[in-house]
C-alpha beads as a LAMMPS data file, in Angstrom:
LAMMPS data file: protein, C-alpha beads

142 atoms
141 bonds

1 atom types
1 bond types

-500.0 500.0 xlo xhi
-500.0 500.0 ylo yhi
-500.0 500.0 zlo zhi

Masses

1 110.0

Atoms # bond

1 1 1 -321.000 131.314 -205.865
2 1 1 -324.261 129.780 -205.594
3 1 1 -327.482 130.134 -207.827
4 1 1 -328.959 130.434 -204.627
5 1 1 -326.698 133.023 -203.016
6 1 1 -326.588 135.287 -206.325
7 1 1 -330.537 134.929 -207.356
8 1 1 -332.287 133.377 -204.146
9 1 1 -334.548 135.212 -202.008
10 1 1 -332.886 134.677 -198.489
11 1 1 -330.728 137.336 -197.134
12 1 1 -327.197 135.797 -196.498
13 1 1 -324.988 138.745 -195.945
14 1 1 -321.274 137.653 -195.655
15 1 1 -320.061 139.500 -192.522
16 1 1 -316.816 138.166 -192.821
17 1 1 -315.387 139.458 -196.038
18 1 1 -313.089 142.093 -195.046
19 1 1 -311.441 139.624 -192.310
20 1 1 -311.131 136.882 -195.147
21 1 1 -309.636 139.668 -197.571
22 1 1 -306.965 140.668 -194.863
23 1 1 -305.841 137.219 -194.442
24 1 1 -305.133 136.348 -197.334
25 1 1 -303.162 139.385 -198.148
26 1 1 -299.658 138.325 -198.680
27 1 1 -297.977 140.906 -200.969
28 1 1 -298.251 145.076 -201.082
29 1 1 -300.034 144.468 -204.426
30 1 1 -303.010 142.725 -202.862
31 1 1 -303.997 145.408 -200.288
32 1 1 -307.207 146.715 -201.376
33 1 1 -309.836 149.410 -200.432
34 1 1 -313.580 149.811 -201.302
35 1 1 -314.900 151.654 -204.485
36 1 1 -318.340 152.090 -205.290
37 1 1 -319.534 152.586 -208.691
38 1 1 -322.103 155.061 -209.616
39 1 1 -324.046 155.126 -212.587
40 1 1 -323.409 158.890 -214.259
41 1 1 -326.778 159.101 -215.769
42 1 1 -329.240 157.546 -213.114
43 1 1 -326.961 158.211 -209.841
44 1 1 -327.619 154.644 -208.813
45 1 1 -325.011 152.795 -207.071
46 1 1 -324.653 149.853 -209.432
47 1 1 -321.663 147.814 -207.695
48 1 1 -319.421 148.066 -204.339
49 1 1 -315.802 146.154 -205.238
50 1 1 -312.341 146.597 -204.412
51 1 1 -309.600 148.464 -205.971
52 1 1 -305.668 147.757 -205.243
53 1 1 -303.106 150.320 -206.695
54 1 1 -302.558 148.623 -209.925
55 1 1 -306.354 148.174 -211.110
56 1 1 -306.494 152.101 -210.054
57 1 1 -303.711 153.077 -211.975
58 1 1 -305.103 150.867 -214.786
59 1 1 -308.146 152.649 -214.334
60 1 1 -307.299 156.205 -214.526
61 1 1 -305.237 155.427 -217.550
62 1 1 -307.859 153.564 -219.637
63 1 1 -310.950 155.347 -218.162
64 1 1 -312.311 151.446 -218.321
65 1 1 -313.432 150.110 -215.009
66 1 1 -310.611 147.956 -213.489
67 1 1 -310.838 146.504 -210.245
68 1 1 -309.044 143.638 -208.006
69 1 1 -311.140 140.628 -207.413
70 1 1 -310.391 139.632 -203.906
71 1 1 -311.877 136.155 -204.208
72 1 1 -310.000 135.083 -207.216
73 1 1 -306.627 137.525 -206.464
74 1 1 -306.657 138.581 -210.106
75 1 1 -307.002 142.018 -211.729
76 1 1 -310.368 142.258 -212.991
77 1 1 -311.519 144.269 -216.059
78 1 1 -315.172 144.824 -215.786
79 1 1 -317.038 143.630 -218.807
80 1 1 -313.915 141.828 -220.480
81 1 1 -315.742 138.465 -220.639
82 1 1 -319.463 139.719 -220.578
83 1 1 -318.880 142.672 -222.640
84 1 1 -320.400 145.097 -220.167
85 1 1 -317.783 147.219 -219.998
86 1 1 -317.905 150.859 -218.414
87 1 1 -316.219 154.187 -219.269
88 1 1 -314.712 155.819 -216.000
89 1 1 -315.765 159.340 -216.210
90 1 1 -315.034 160.624 -212.785
91 1 1 -312.988 159.564 -209.677
92 1 1 -313.586 160.766 -205.979
93 1 1 -311.792 159.921 -202.747
94 1 1 -313.386 160.015 -199.226
95 1 1 -312.407 162.315 -196.673
96 1 1 -310.117 159.575 -194.745
97 1 1 -309.078 158.887 -198.263
98 1 1 -309.411 154.878 -197.412
99 1 1 -312.225 154.283 -200.304
100 1 1 -313.180 155.645 -203.811
101 1 1 -316.145 156.377 -205.604
102 1 1 -316.314 155.787 -209.416
103 1 1 -318.723 157.445 -211.680
104 1 1 -319.386 155.332 -214.564
105 1 1 -321.201 155.069 -218.165
106 1 1 -322.169 151.900 -219.426
107 1 1 -320.846 151.194 -222.751
108 1 1 -323.607 148.502 -223.201
109 1 1 -326.066 147.398 -221.073
110 1 1 -326.281 147.103 -216.798
111 1 1 -322.910 145.683 -214.887
112 1 1 -323.881 142.581 -213.222
113 1 1 -323.452 138.970 -214.404
114 1 1 -326.759 137.741 -213.429
115 1 1 -329.328 138.228 -216.006
116 1 1 -333.189 139.117 -215.345
117 1 1 -335.960 136.581 -216.879
118 1 1 -335.573 138.540 -220.641
119 1 1 -331.779 137.720 -220.502
120 1 1 -330.845 141.496 -219.954
121 1 1 -327.683 141.924 -217.473
122 1 1 -329.095 143.527 -213.952
123 1 1 -327.205 146.093 -211.900
124 1 1 -325.813 144.442 -208.910
125 1 1 -328.652 145.818 -206.438
126 1 1 -331.634 144.256 -207.792
127 1 1 -332.834 142.766 -204.595
128 1 1 -334.279 144.598 -201.855
129 1 1 -334.177 143.663 -198.017
130 1 1 -337.747 142.785 -196.976
131 1 1 -337.438 144.970 -193.700
132 1 1 -340.580 143.679 -192.246
133 1 1 -338.816 140.483 -191.166
134 1 1 -335.083 141.351 -192.415
135 1 1 -334.208 138.033 -193.796
136 1 1 -335.939 137.876 -197.321
137 1 1 -335.242 139.324 -200.531
138 1 1 -337.661 141.208 -203.030
139 1 1 -336.160 140.663 -206.691
140 1 1 -337.025 144.369 -208.591
141 1 1 -335.762 142.853 -211.532
142 1 1 -336.976 139.387 -212.453

Bonds

1 1 1 2
2 1 2 3
3 1 3 4
4 1 4 5
5 1 5 6
6 1 6 7
7 1 7 8
8 1 8 9
9 1 9 10
10 1 10 11
11 1 11 12
12 1 12 13
13 1 13 14
14 1 14 15
15 1 15 16
16 1 16 17
17 1 17 18
18 1 18 19
19 1 19 20
20 1 20 21
21 1 21 22
22 1 22 23
23 1 23 24
24 1 24 25
25 1 25 26
26 1 26 27
27 1 27 28
28 1 28 29
29 1 29 30
30 1 30 31
31 1 31 32
32 1 32 33
33 1 33 34
34 1 34 35
35 1 35 36
36 1 36 37
37 1 37 38
38 1 38 39
39 1 39 40
40 1 40 41
41 1 41 42
42 1 42 43
43 1 43 44
44 1 44 45
45 1 45 46
46 1 46 47
47 1 47 48
48 1 48 49
49 1 49 50
50 1 50 51
51 1 51 52
52 1 52 53
53 1 53 54
54 1 54 55
55 1 55 56
56 1 56 57
57 1 57 58
58 1 58 59
59 1 59 60
60 1 60 61
61 1 61 62
62 1 62 63
63 1 63 64
64 1 64 65
65 1 65 66
66 1 66 67
67 1 67 68
68 1 68 69
69 1 69 70
70 1 70 71
71 1 71 72
72 1 72 73
73 1 73 74
74 1 74 75
75 1 75 76
76 1 76 77
77 1 77 78
78 1 78 79
79 1 79 80
80 1 80 81
81 1 81 82
82 1 82 83
83 1 83 84
84 1 84 85
85 1 85 86
86 1 86 87
87 1 87 88
88 1 88 89
89 1 89 90
90 1 90 91
91 1 91 92
92 1 92 93
93 1 93 94
94 1 94 95
95 1 95 96
96 1 96 97
97 1 97 98
98 1 98 99
99 1 99 100
100 1 100 101
101 1 101 102
102 1 102 103
103 1 103 104
104 1 104 105
105 1 105 106
106 1 106 107
107 1 107 108
108 1 108 109
109 1 109 110
110 1 110 111
111 1 111 112
112 1 112 113
113 1 113 114
114 1 114 115
115 1 115 116
116 1 116 117
117 1 117 118
118 1 118 119
119 1 119 120
120 1 120 121
121 1 121 122
122 1 122 123
123 1 123 124
124 1 124 125
125 1 125 126
126 1 126 127
127 1 127 128
128 1 128 129
129 1 129 130
130 1 130 131
131 1 131 132
132 1 132 133
133 1 133 134
134 1 134 135
135 1 135 136
136 1 136 137
137 1 137 138
138 1 138 139
139 1 139 140
140 1 140 141
141 1 141 142
């Protein structure tokens, strides 16, 4: 991923993501549903990602946030490399049973692999869309 996409101030939404994921499904294990991840203490939505059956079962068993990386097609234990792991306190399912909400507590720090100018990890939603022009972003955690 480019530095500009992850930390720039130009809105570059990928409206083709779901179609790309669907086109790449080769096996049942690759089927995914979205999962929103919410901080238990602040109630902030800190990440939206995907889970498959294996990642979900592992999350329930270990109580550690584990997801399915749709870009790499691999199991993704959040924080395995960065150290920013998350204890899963609760899992909720929506009315149509096609998405999950995980309520988590960071074991340390925040969730994103990007860092602010102080070198601390951010939460993934650290930029706000400028609603006046609809195409630029404001960094809330520079």
